[in-house]
C-alpha positions in Angstrom: 0.0 0.0 0.0 2.8 2.4 0.8 4.4 1.7 -2.6 1.3 2.9 -4.4 1.4 6.3 -2.6 5.0 6.8 -3.8 4.0 5.9 -7.4 1.1 8.4 -7.3 3.3 11.1 -6.0 5.9 10.4 -8.8 3.2 10.5 -11.5 1.8 13.8 -10.1 5.3 15.3 -10.0 5.9 14.2 -13.6 2.7 15.8 -14.8 3.7 19.1 -13.1 7.1 18.9 -14.7 5.5 18.3 -18.2 3.3 21.4 -17.7 6.3 23.5 -16.6 8.4 22.4 -19.6 5.5 23.1 -22.0 5.2 26.6 -20.6 9.0 27.2 -20.9 9.2 25.8 -24.5 6.5 28.1 -26.0 8.3 30.5 -28.3 7.8 34.2 -27.4 6.3 34.9 -30.8 3.7 32.2 -30.3 2.9 33.5 -26.8 2.4 37.0 -28.1 0.1 35.8 -31.0 -3.5 36.2 -29.9 -4.9 34.3 -32.8 -5.6 30.6 -32.0 -5.2 27.9 -34.6 -8.5 26.5 -35.9 -9.1 23.0 -37.2 -11.8 20.7 -38.3 -13.0 17.8 -36.1 -13.8 14.7 -38.1 -15.5 11.5 -36.9 -13.4 8.7 -38.5 -16.3 6.2 -38.2 -18.8 8.3 -40.2 -16.6 10.7 -42.1 -18.8 13.6 -40.9 -17.4 16.8 -39.3 -18.5 18.6 -36.2 -20.6 21.5 -37.3 -22.7 24.2 -35.7 -25.0 27.1 -36.6 -25.7 30.7 -35.6 -28.1 29.4 -32.8 -25.1 27.6 -31.2 -26.5 24.2 -32.0 -23.8 21.6 -32.5 -24.2 18.5 -34.7 -22.3 16.5 -37.4 -22.6 17.2 -41.1 -20.7 16.3 -44.2 -17.4 18.1 -44.3 -17.6 21.3 -46.3 -14.8 23.5 -45.0 -17.2 26.2 -43.8 -16.5 28.6 -41.0 -19.0 26.7 -38.7 -16.8 23.6 -39.0 -13.7 25.4 -37.8 -13.0 24.8 -34.1 -10.5 26.3 -31.6 -9.1 24.1 -28.8 -9.0 25.6 -25.4 
């Protein structure tokens, strides 16, 4: 039982280290850029893309490259 606690602490410490390294490795030019990259989210099983409309309803639809199929990760 004591061994498990040590493993959990090590995993938690490793996660914190990864976050710290990620923050350090971001180039200054990327950090200053306020525009976020957008991408399409596609369901590999159906071939449909995540879509939405002006009423903020979200659904899947055939991929068309439209602005309502462009998503920004947060």
